[in-house]
C-alpha positions in Angstrom: -155.4 -146.3 -1.3 -158.1 -146.8 1.4 -157.6 -149.6 3.9 -159.9 -150.6 6.7 -159.7 -153.2 9.5 -162.0 -155.2 11.8 -162.0 -158.1 14.1 -162.2 -161.7 13.0 -166.0 -162.5 12.7 -166.7 -165.8 11.0 -165.5 -168.9 9.2 -165.6 -166.9 6.0 -162.8 -164.8 7.5 -160.7 -168.0 8.1 -161.2 -168.9 4.5 -159.9 -165.4 3.6 -156.9 -165.9 5.8 -156.1 -169.2 4.1 -156.4 -167.6 0.7 -153.9 -164.8 1.8 -151.5 -167.3 3.2 -151.6 -169.4 -0.1 -150.9 -166.1 -2.0 -148.1 -165.3 0.4 -146.4 -168.7 -0.2 -146.8 -168.3 -4.0 -145.0 -165.0 -3.9 -142.3 -165.9 -1.4 -141.9 -169.7 -1.6 -139.5 -170.8 1.1 -139.4 -167.3 2.7 -142.9 -167.6 4.0 -144.2 -166.7 7.5 -146.9 -169.4 7.3 -148.2 -172.1 5.1 -151.7 -173.5 5.0 -150.6 -176.4 7.1 -149.1 -174.0 9.7 -152.4 -172.1 9.8 -154.5 -175.2 10.4 -152.0 -176.6 12.9 -152.0 -173.3 14.9 -155.8 -173.5 15.1 -157.5 -176.8 15.2 -155.9 -179.0 17.9 -156.3 -176.3 20.6 -159.1 -176.0 23.1 -159.4 -172.2 22.4 -159.1 -172.8 18.6 -155.7 -171.1 18.7 -157.4 -167.8 19.8 -158.5 -167.4 16.2 -161.3 -165.1 17.3 -158.7 -162.6 18.5 -157.3 -162.2 15.0 -157.6 -158.8 13.4 -158.0 -158.3 9.6 -157.1 -155.5 7.2 -159.0 -155.0 3.8 -158.4 -152.9 0.8 -161.1 -150.7 -0.8 -162.5 -153.7 -2.7 -162.9 -155.6 0.6 -160.1 -158.0 -0.3 -158.1 -159.2 2.6 -154.5 -157.8 2.5 -153.2 -158.5 6.0 -154.0 -160.1 9.3 -152.5 -160.2 12.8 -153.1 -163.4 14.8 -152.2 -163.1 18.5 -151.7 -166.1 20.7 -150.7 -165.7 24.2 -147.6 -163.5 24.4 -146.8 -163.6 20.6 -148.3 -162.4 17.4 -148.0 -163.6 13.8 -148.2 -161.0 11.0 -149.1 -161.8 7.4 -149.4 -159.2 4.7 -149.5 -159.3 0.9 -146.6 -157.9 -1.0 -148.2 -154.5 -1.6 -149.2 -153.8 2.0 -146.1 -154.4 4.1 -146.4 -150.7 5.2 -149.4 -151.9 7.4 -147.0 -153.7 9.7 -146.5 -150.6 11.9 -150.2 -150.3 12.4 -150.6 -154.1 12.9 -147.9 -154.0 15.7 -149.7 -151.1 17.4 -152.9 -153.1 17.4 -151.1 -156.2 18.6 -149.5 -154.3 21.5 -152.8 -152.9 22.5 -154.4 -156.3 22.4 -151.6 -157.8 24.5 -152.0 -155.1 27.1 -155.7 -155.6 27.3 -155.3 -159.4 27.5 -152.7 -159.2 30.3 -152.1 -162.5 32.0 -148.6 -162.1 33.3 -149.4 -160.5 36.7 -147.1 -157.6 36.3 -147.1 -154.1 34.7 -144.9 -155.0 31.7 -146.2 -158.0 29.7 -144.0 -159.1 26.8 -145.0 -159.3 23.1 -143.0 -161.4 20.7 -143.1 -160.9 16.9 -141.1 -162.7 14.2 -138.8 -161.5 11.4 -136.7 -163.4 8.9 -133.0 -162.4 8.9 -133.5 -161.5 5.2 -136.6 -159.3 6.0 -134.7 -156.0 6.6 -137.9 -154.0 6.5 -139.6 -155.8 9.3 -136.4 -156.1 11.4 -135.8 -152.4 11.1 -139.4 -151.7 12.1 -139.3 -154.0 15.1 -136.0 -152.4 16.3 -137.5 -148.9 15.8 -140.5 -149.8 18.0 -138.3 -151.0 20.8 -138.2 -154.7 20.1 -135.0 -156.6 20.8 -133.9 -159.7 18.9 -133.8 -162.7 21.2 -131.6 -165.8 20.9 -134.6 -168.0 19.8 -134.6 -168.7 16.1 -136.7 -171.1 13.9 -134.9 -172.7 11.0 -137.0 -172.9 7.9 -136.0 -175.8 5.7 -137.0 -176.9 2.2 -136.3 -179.7 -0.2 -137.2 -179.8 -3.9 -139.1 -183.0 -4.8 -137.9 -183.2 -8.4 -134.8 -185.2 -7.4 -134.7 -188.9 -6.4 -135.9 -189.7 -2.9 -134.8 -192.8 -1.0 -137.4 -195.5 -0.5 -138.0 -195.8 3.2 -139.0 -199.4 3.7 -135.6 -201.2 3.2 -134.1 -199.1 6.0 -137.0 -199.6 8.4 -136.2 -202.2 11.2 -138.2 -205.4 10.9 -140.1 -204.9 14.2 -141.8 -201.7 12.8 -144.6 -201.1 10.3 -145.1 -197.8 8.4 -148.8 -196.9 8.1 -151.2 -194.0 7.8 -153.5 -192.9 10.6 -156.7 -194.7 11.4 -159.1 -193.9 14.1 -158.0 -196.9 16.2 -154.5 -195.3 16.5 -155.7 -192.0 17.9 -155.1 -192.7 21.6 -151.6 -194.1 20.8 -150.8 -191.3 18.4 -151.7 -188.6 21.0 -149.6 -190.4 23.6 -146.6 -190.6 21.2 -146.7 -186.9 20.7 -146.8 -186.2 24.4 -143.8 -188.5 24.9 -141.8 -187.2 21.9 -142.1 -183.5 22.9 -142.4 -184.1 26.7 -145.6 -182.2 26.7 -149.1 -182.8 28.0 -150.9 -180.7 25.3 -151.9 -183.3 22.7 -154.9 -185.5 23.7 -157.2 -187.8 21.8 -159.9 -185.2 21.9 -157.6 -182.6 20.4 -156.4 -185.0 17.8 -160.0 -185.7 16.7 -160.5 -182.0 16.4 -157.4 -181.6 14.3 -158.9 -184.0 11.7 -161.5 -181.3 11.0 -158.8 -178.9 9.5 -159.4 -178.0 5.9 -155.9 -179.2 4.8 -155.9 -182.4 6.8 -155.6 -185.6 4.8 -155.5 -189.1 6.5 -153.3 -190.4 3.7 -150.7 -187.8 4.7 -151.0 -188.4 8.4 -148.2 -191.0 8.7 -147.1 -193.2 11.6 -144.7 -196.0 12.4 -146.1 -198.7 14.7 -144.1 -201.3 16.7 -144.9 -205.0 17.0 -147.4 -204.2 19.8 -149.3 -201.9 17.5 -148.3 -198.7 19.4 -147.3 -195.6 17.5 -143.6 -195.2 17.8 -143.1 -192.2 15.5 -145.3 -189.8 13.5 -145.2 -187.2 10.7 -148.1 -185.1 9.7 -147.9 -183.7 6.2 -150.1 -180.8 5.0 -150.5 -180.4 1.2 -151.1 -177.0 -0.4 -152.5 -178.0 -3.8 -152.4 -174.5 -5.2 -148.7 -174.1 -4.6 -147.8 -177.8 -5.1 -146.1 -177.7 -1.7 -146.1 -179.8 1.4 -145.4 -178.9 5.0 -144.2 -181.4 7.7 -145.7 -180.4 11.1 -145.2 -182.1 13.5 -142.6 -184.8 13.2 -141.6 -186.9 16.3 -140.4 -190.2 17.8 -141.1 -191.7 21.2 -137.9 -191.6 23.3 -137.8 -195.4 23.6 -137.6 -195.6 19.8 -134.9 -193.0 19.1 -132.0 -193.7 16.7 -133.7 -196.3 14.6 -134.3 -194.1 11.5 -138.1 -194.0 12.0 -138.6 -190.3 11.6 -136.3 -190.3 8.5 -138.4 -193.1 7.0 -141.5 -191.1 7.6 -140.0 -188.0 5.9 -139.1 -190.0 2.8 -142.5 -191.7 2.7 -144.2 -188.3 3.1 -142.1 -186.9 0.2 -143.0 -189.9 -2.0 -146.7 -189.3 -1.3 -146.3 -185.6 -2.0 -144.6 -186.3 -5.3 -147.5 -188.5 -6.2 -149.9 -185.6 -5.6 -147.8 -183.3 -7.9 -145.9 -181.4 -5.2 -142.6 -179.9 -6.1 -141.4 -178.7 -2.6 -141.5 -179.9 1.0 -141.1 -177.5 3.9 -140.3 -178.1 7.6 -139.6 -175.7 10.5 -137.6 -176.5 13.7 -135.8 -174.7 16.4 -132.3 -173.9 15.1 -130.6 -175.0 18.3 -132.2 -178.5 18.1 -129.3 -180.8 17.6 -131.4 -184.0 16.9 -133.8 -182.1 14.5 -130.9 -180.6 12.6 -129.3 -184.1 12.2 -132.6 -185.5 11.0 -133.4 -182.8 8.4 -129.8 -182.6 7.2 -129.9 -186.4 6.6 -133.2 -185.9 4.6 -131.6 -183.2 2.5 -134.0 -180.6 3.8 -131.7 -177.6 3.9 -132.0 -174.3 5.8 -133.3 -171.6 3.5 -134.2 -169.0 6.1 -133.9 -168.1 9.8 -137.0 -166.7 11.5 -136.0 -164.7 14.6 -138.0 -163.9 17.7 -138.1 -160.2 18.7 -139.5 -159.3 22.1 -140.7 -156.1 23.7 -141.7 -155.2 27.2 -144.9 -153.2 27.0 -144.4 -150.9 30.0 -147.0 -148.4 28.9 -150.1 -148.2 26.6 -149.3 -148.5 22.9 -149.9 -145.2 21.1 -153.7 -144.9 20.5 -154.8 -147.6 18.1 -158.3 -146.0 18.3 -156.9 -143.1 16.2 -155.9 -145.3 13.4 -158.2 -146.1 10.5 
């Protein structure tokens, strides 16, 4: 079966990538390497658009997208349909070549990180064979079915707080809340406004808790995949001054109720497996671990074997 590949070239390609991810979720459900919400989150808030123009796409003989590799910095995400997992070896060769060309570490051995579920024996075996080593960093993929009763968030919300959805006047405060929650400088009001252009973004699923001063104290952004009747929480956070008040849990429950109203049957969330606070939050919301996605790293000490010779 003939397969050809080329670089990302247009917004039409992003639509194709979104279609493939939706198919991937439909086939794998909780054992998915990305959801539509993940894809939009990886791209839209970033000044470089998540390096989307660096992505490389593989097509079958009918020009249907069957796989893509999306590099970002020192890591790469690989998505294939169920019938073309054999392309992963070629995709890694391309990704290693791309990483070496991009450089950026100031030494002769840049590192490339790829991801494999513990249950994905094929990909794990391939990574090991190519010289990757499993690191200690693992993402926990969690899910909750939405066909069971979900607590109402409001009775448990302290009186000084108000649960709301995002409005433009909250953007500065919302961006500041994320910087505080994650101790990061990445999110700005400009980036947040850009995020709102994502195809999956819905203001009614962009939830916040405000304090008596009107400042955003906690937030949960929910992405709804209508075709798969699934929602993804990304990101969820609370300002440090407002911890241990049940705010994030209230947002999770409110998000689940809104997803139910839209016909969703499943809610997903991802967090670092060693995050004690996140584990406590998601356990309390009955979002159980369904898969562990492990980081595999390789030092690229020499040129990857001739991608130019591949189809």
